[in-house]
VMD Tcl script that draws the C-alpha trace (Angstrom):
set ca {
  {81.22 99.56 129.31}
  {81.53 102.54 131.61}
  {81.71 104.91 128.63}
  {78.68 103.25 127.03}
  {76.80 103.44 130.33}
  {77.55 107.15 130.57}
  {76.07 107.47 127.07}
  {72.83 105.81 128.22}
  {73.45 102.07 127.85}
  {71.15 99.94 130.02}
  {72.62 96.49 129.46}
  {75.14 94.41 127.53}
  {75.15 91.04 125.77}
  {78.51 89.28 126.08}
  {78.88 87.07 123.00}
  {81.76 84.63 122.51}
  {85.03 84.57 124.42}
  {84.65 87.82 126.33}
  {87.30 87.96 129.12}
  {86.21 86.48 132.44}
  {86.65 88.05 135.86}
  {87.75 85.40 138.40}
  {87.14 85.61 142.14}
  {88.52 83.75 145.14}
  {86.73 83.91 148.48}
  {86.44 82.26 151.84}
  {82.76 81.36 151.94}
  {80.59 82.23 154.93}
  {79.48 78.59 154.89}
  {82.20 75.89 155.09}
  {84.64 75.95 152.20}
  {86.35 78.24 149.70}
  {85.45 79.20 146.15}
  {87.36 80.07 142.98}
  {84.87 80.98 140.26}
  {84.04 83.12 137.21}
  {81.98 86.19 138.11}
  {79.96 88.14 135.54}
  {78.65 90.49 138.23}
  {81.98 92.26 137.69}
  {80.52 93.60 134.43}
  {77.26 94.73 136.07}
  {78.87 96.67 138.92}
  {80.61 99.53 137.11}
  {81.47 101.78 140.04}
  {82.35 99.37 142.84}
  {85.93 98.72 143.91}
  {87.17 95.22 143.02}
  {90.72 94.51 144.22}
  {93.32 91.75 144.17}
  {95.06 92.11 147.54}
  {95.93 88.51 148.44}
  {97.85 85.63 146.96}
  {95.48 82.70 147.25}
  {92.53 82.98 149.60}
  {92.37 85.93 152.02}
  {92.35 83.59 155.01}
  {95.86 82.49 154.05}
  {97.18 85.91 155.02}
  {99.60 86.22 152.08}
  {99.54 89.81 150.89}
  {100.17 90.30 147.19}
  {98.52 89.83 143.82}
  {97.72 86.76 141.76}
  {95.37 88.20 139.13}
  {92.20 87.12 140.93}
  {89.76 89.47 142.67}
  {89.33 88.85 146.39}
  {88.28 92.15 148.02}
  {85.16 94.25 147.28}
  {84.17 97.68 148.60}
  {82.37 100.89 147.71}
  {79.02 100.93 145.93}
  {78.34 97.35 144.85}
  {74.92 97.91 143.29}
  {74.55 97.10 139.58}
  {74.56 99.84 136.98}
  {73.66 97.62 134.00}
  {72.35 94.13 133.30}
  {74.36 91.57 131.34}
  {73.77 88.23 129.68}
  {76.43 85.88 128.32}
  {76.10 83.83 125.14}
  {78.90 81.28 124.82}
  {78.74 78.01 122.87}
  {82.34 77.11 122.02}
  {82.67 74.70 124.96}
  {79.55 72.74 123.95}
  {81.15 71.06 120.94}
  {80.28 67.61 122.35}
  {76.68 68.48 121.46}
  {77.11 69.96 117.98}
  {78.87 72.62 115.98}
  {79.18 75.73 118.21}
  {78.63 78.15 115.31}
  {75.48 76.37 114.15}
  {74.34 76.28 117.78}
  {74.80 80.05 118.03}
  {72.96 80.68 114.77}
  {70.07 78.43 115.87}
  {69.92 80.25 119.19}
  {69.63 83.65 117.51}
  {66.81 82.30 115.34}
  {64.98 81.10 118.47}
  {65.21 84.51 120.13}
  {63.68 86.08 117.02}
  {60.92 83.47 116.96}
  {60.11 84.18 120.61}
  {59.80 87.88 119.96}
  {57.52 87.33 117.00}
  {55.36 84.39 118.07}
  {56.12 83.35 121.63}
  {56.17 79.76 122.80}
  {53.72 77.29 124.28}
  {50.10 78.43 124.43}
  {49.80 76.91 127.91}
  {52.36 79.26 129.56}
  {52.65 76.79 132.44}
  {55.77 76.82 134.64}
  {57.26 74.04 136.75}
  {58.64 74.46 140.28}
  {60.47 71.16 140.88}
  {61.81 71.08 144.45}
  {63.95 68.21 145.70}
  {63.87 66.90 149.26}
  {66.34 69.32 150.90}
  {64.09 72.32 150.13}
  {60.70 70.62 149.83}
  {59.25 72.43 152.85}
  {59.83 75.77 151.08}
  {58.18 74.67 147.85}
  {55.00 76.71 148.32}
  {56.93 79.95 148.83}
  {59.05 79.26 145.73}
  {55.94 78.63 143.67}
  {54.26 81.78 145.00}
  {57.15 83.85 143.69}
  {57.08 82.16 140.28}
  {53.33 82.81 140.04}
  {54.07 86.53 139.87}
  {55.37 85.75 136.38}
  {53.37 82.67 135.37}
  {50.18 82.28 137.45}
  {49.81 78.67 136.33}
  {52.87 77.22 138.05}
  {52.90 73.52 138.95}
  {54.65 72.55 142.19}
  {56.27 69.12 142.57}
  {57.89 68.71 145.99}
  {56.84 65.34 147.40}
  {59.88 63.43 148.59}
  {59.12 60.41 146.44}
  {58.24 62.47 143.34}
  {61.46 64.33 142.51}
  {64.07 62.10 140.91}
  {66.11 61.78 137.74}
  {63.79 59.39 135.94}
  {60.74 61.58 136.47}
  {62.64 64.73 135.55}
  {64.00 63.33 132.29}
  {61.04 61.20 131.22}
  {58.10 63.35 132.30}
  {59.13 66.93 133.14}
  {61.64 68.08 130.54}
  {59.59 66.82 127.55}
  {56.38 68.45 128.86}
  {55.17 71.80 127.57}
  {56.39 74.02 130.40}
  {57.57 77.47 129.39}
  {59.76 77.87 132.49}
  {61.39 75.21 134.71}
  {63.01 75.82 138.09}
  {64.71 72.76 139.57}
  {65.86 73.01 143.19}
  {68.49 70.29 143.56}
  {72.05 69.67 144.73}
  {74.24 69.89 141.64}
  {77.62 70.25 140.02}
  {78.29 71.83 136.61}
  {77.20 68.63 134.84}
  {74.98 66.66 137.26}
  {71.72 67.10 139.23}
  {72.05 64.97 142.40}
  {68.46 64.08 143.30}
  {68.11 62.63 146.79}
  {65.77 59.90 145.56}
  {66.43 57.62 142.59}
  {68.84 58.27 139.74}
  {70.84 61.43 139.04}
  {70.48 63.57 135.90}
  {73.68 64.06 133.87}
  {74.49 66.64 131.21}
  {74.37 64.16 128.33}
  {70.74 63.25 129.12}
  {69.38 66.77 128.61}
  {69.31 67.17 124.82}
  {68.01 63.61 124.11}
  {65.12 64.30 126.51}
  {63.91 66.98 124.06}
  {63.13 69.74 126.60}
  {60.31 72.09 125.64}
  {60.96 74.88 128.15}
  {62.36 78.25 127.11}
  {63.60 79.59 130.45}
  {65.29 78.00 133.49}
  {66.11 79.26 136.97}
  {68.60 76.75 138.32}
  {68.71 76.54 142.11}
  {71.59 74.16 141.53}
  {75.11 74.85 142.79}
  {77.74 75.43 140.09}
  {75.30 74.34 137.37}
  {75.99 77.51 135.33}
  {79.80 77.47 135.37}
  {79.99 78.72 131.80}
  {83.78 78.57 131.50}
  {83.37 74.83 130.96}
  {80.62 72.57 129.69}
  {77.72 73.06 132.07}
  {74.02 72.31 132.24}
  {73.06 75.99 132.40}
  {74.60 76.51 128.97}
  {73.11 73.27 127.64}
  {69.59 74.26 128.71}
  {69.90 77.68 127.06}
  {71.93 77.01 123.92}
  {72.00 73.29 123.05}
  {68.30 72.41 123.30}
  {65.88 73.16 120.47}
  {63.75 75.57 122.56}
  {66.11 77.09 125.15}
  {66.35 80.88 125.44}
  {67.94 81.69 128.81}
  {68.98 80.23 132.13}
  {69.78 81.80 135.47}
  {72.15 80.00 137.82}
  {75.41 80.09 139.71}
  {79.01 79.37 138.78}
  {79.78 78.35 142.39}
  {78.20 76.91 145.50}
  {75.15 79.09 146.12}
  {72.18 80.29 144.13}
  {69.35 82.83 144.01}
  {67.33 83.70 147.10}
  {64.64 86.42 147.55}
  {62.79 85.24 144.45}
  {59.96 87.79 144.66}
  {62.35 90.56 143.63}
  {63.23 88.59 140.48}
  {59.85 87.32 139.29}
  {57.70 90.35 140.08}
  {59.36 92.71 137.56}
  {58.99 90.11 134.80}
  {55.32 89.73 135.70}
  {55.00 93.46 135.04}
  {56.66 93.18 131.62}
  {60.37 93.61 132.37}
  {63.00 91.75 130.41}
  {64.83 88.92 132.13}
  {67.94 91.11 132.24}
  {66.07 94.00 133.84}
  {64.61 91.61 136.41}
  {68.05 90.16 137.13}
  {69.38 93.66 137.68}
  {66.39 94.54 139.89}
  {67.04 91.45 142.00}
  {70.73 92.31 142.30}
  {69.87 95.89 143.25}
  {67.74 94.55 146.11}
  {70.45 92.13 147.25}
  {73.26 94.70 147.10}
  {71.30 97.50 148.78}
  {73.44 98.69 151.68}
  {76.41 96.61 150.55}
  {77.07 92.90 150.21}
  {77.57 90.94 153.41}
  {79.93 87.97 153.46}
  {76.88 85.70 153.40}
  {75.44 87.49 150.34}
  {78.77 87.38 148.54}
  {79.06 83.65 149.23}
  {75.55 82.88 148.07}
  {75.20 85.21 145.11}
  {78.45 86.44 143.50}
  {78.42 83.43 141.18}
  {74.99 84.28 139.75}
  {74.96 84.61 135.96}
  {72.41 85.03 133.19}
  {73.16 82.80 130.22}
  {71.27 84.01 127.16}
  {69.86 87.19 125.67}
  {68.98 89.50 128.60}
  {66.58 91.61 126.51}
  {64.02 88.79 126.18}
  {60.67 89.44 127.91}
  {59.28 86.17 129.34}
  {55.77 87.59 129.85}
  {55.47 89.60 126.63}
  {52.87 87.34 125.03}
  {51.00 86.85 128.30}
  {50.77 90.63 128.75}
  {50.09 91.47 125.11}
  {53.38 93.34 124.67}
  {54.44 94.05 121.10}
  {58.03 94.34 119.97}
  {59.01 96.30 116.86}
  {62.43 97.68 116.03}
  {63.52 97.34 119.65}
  {60.91 99.85 120.86}
  {58.42 99.37 123.66}
  {54.88 99.36 122.26}
  {52.92 98.79 125.45}
  {49.93 101.10 125.09}
  {48.18 100.41 128.35}
  {49.01 99.50 131.93}
  {47.05 98.90 135.10}
  {47.48 99.20 138.81}
  {45.52 97.90 141.79}
  {44.85 100.44 144.50}
  {45.74 99.32 148.03}
  {47.40 96.04 147.03}
  {47.21 93.71 149.10}
  {43.41 93.77 148.96}
  {40.70 92.55 151.34}
  {36.98 92.86 150.56}
  {37.23 94.59 147.18}
  {39.74 95.52 144.51}
  {39.92 98.79 142.57}
  {41.61 98.47 139.17}
  {42.81 101.61 137.39}
  {44.22 101.66 133.85}
  {46.55 104.13 132.19}
  {46.97 104.63 128.47}
  {44.53 103.73 125.71}
  {42.41 101.12 127.52}
  {39.40 102.97 128.97}
  {36.61 100.46 128.32}
  {36.81 96.68 128.43}
  {36.79 93.78 130.86}
  {38.75 92.99 134.00}
  {39.32 89.38 135.05}
  {40.93 88.00 138.19}
  {42.73 84.64 137.84}
  {43.75 82.23 140.57}
  {47.01 80.29 140.48}
  {45.42 77.48 138.47}
  {44.49 79.92 135.72}
  {40.77 79.98 136.58}
  {38.71 83.19 136.44}
  {37.44 83.83 139.98}
  {36.02 87.34 139.48}
  {35.30 89.66 136.58}
  {33.88 93.09 135.87}
  {33.55 95.87 133.32}
  {36.14 98.59 132.82}
  {34.46 102.00 132.44}
  {36.38 105.25 132.19}
  {39.59 103.38 133.12}
  {38.18 102.09 136.41}
  {36.66 98.84 137.70}
  {35.85 97.58 141.19}
  {35.68 93.82 141.85}
  {34.14 92.23 144.93}
  {36.44 89.80 146.72}
  {33.88 88.56 149.24}
  {34.00 84.96 147.99}
  {37.74 84.85 147.34}
  {40.24 83.45 149.82}
  {43.68 84.61 150.85}
  {46.33 84.06 148.19}
  {48.10 85.24 145.06}
  {46.06 86.22 141.99}
  {46.55 87.92 138.64}
  {44.34 90.78 137.43}
  {44.09 91.17 133.67}
  {42.42 93.90 131.65}
  {41.31 93.38 128.05}
  {40.24 96.23 125.79}
  {40.00 95.19 122.17}
  {43.47 94.14 121.11}
  {45.03 95.74 124.18}
  {45.74 93.83 127.38}
  {47.80 94.17 130.52}
  {48.08 92.35 133.82}
  {49.47 92.68 137.31}
  {49.83 90.49 140.36}
  {47.39 90.84 143.26}
  {47.61 89.65 146.86}
  {44.35 89.03 148.75}
  {44.45 88.91 152.55}
  {41.40 88.00 154.63}
}
mol new
graphics top color blue
foreach p $ca { graphics top sphere $p radius 0.5 }
foreach p [lrange $ca 0 end-1] q [lrange $ca 1 end] { graphics top cylinder $p $q radius 0.2 }
display resetview
């Protein structure tokens, strides 16, 4: 990988039984962890060492083939995604599952998914008070994000019967979990064998669910991505912990980045200045299961994909974002004349104007504080960006 990176490689797809880097650590929260760590493949110039037999707190110097000490530059150089189906044989033939998955990635690139492009932020009781901030981050990618965080609303029956079969393009459950179970605080749990029969319609998942993506065994992260008829990718952790700082993950995708590029951007933010013990404990288990080159917003933004090349022919920016009384939109590329529309988080147009000579000013006098999406349309060209309004 280092040689390929030096030749210009930006990312890697790990298909099949690629060797796994294992880590042991004393967590900064109570407990210890022994887990598979794909971040090893993203960090090409950091120093990963095996200096202890067992956990470092045991004080037994030596080697046991498991990484336990990290130093040097720990920022990512590349993004990775792992595609592994051989441990999902309880749900079908792994080879057929892999072939079907590849067909789905091609279909996404050509035609996209649900026309609604609605996402679901499904927050169980332990994190319910933070639900609005989680949704705000997701809206940088999908402005129409539904939040469910009432204590009585999040439970296994509702999740299986009503949420998974609905036409969400992206689902983010926030729930205590193991590799094969979501432990909702109200009502019944959700187990791995309920997922496929529920006929999920979502394409992408961000699993704030401890150990739910432990890909070295049968796990729900792999089931969501590879065993369902619509799954394309899931983000989650192989250990206790999960993603935090969601803005740094969703914002790049809202601008047209691939899910792998966004994952790398998030990691770059987290690892800036080194990884604290707390950050290692929370995040070193994070893994992307699926094709990292997929672009979740490509059909929302009007991005074309041909022969692996980027065919975006226009882009826009908002001067002085966050905005207050007005918003100046500037476009770059081929879109010089067209329309500019501002959408609220429910997908409603709250302001619009005409693009002339690549510029448009919208009045925000009747618009309240919040997150919005500005979209420019010029013939067959379109682009969008997130906007914050502060009054």
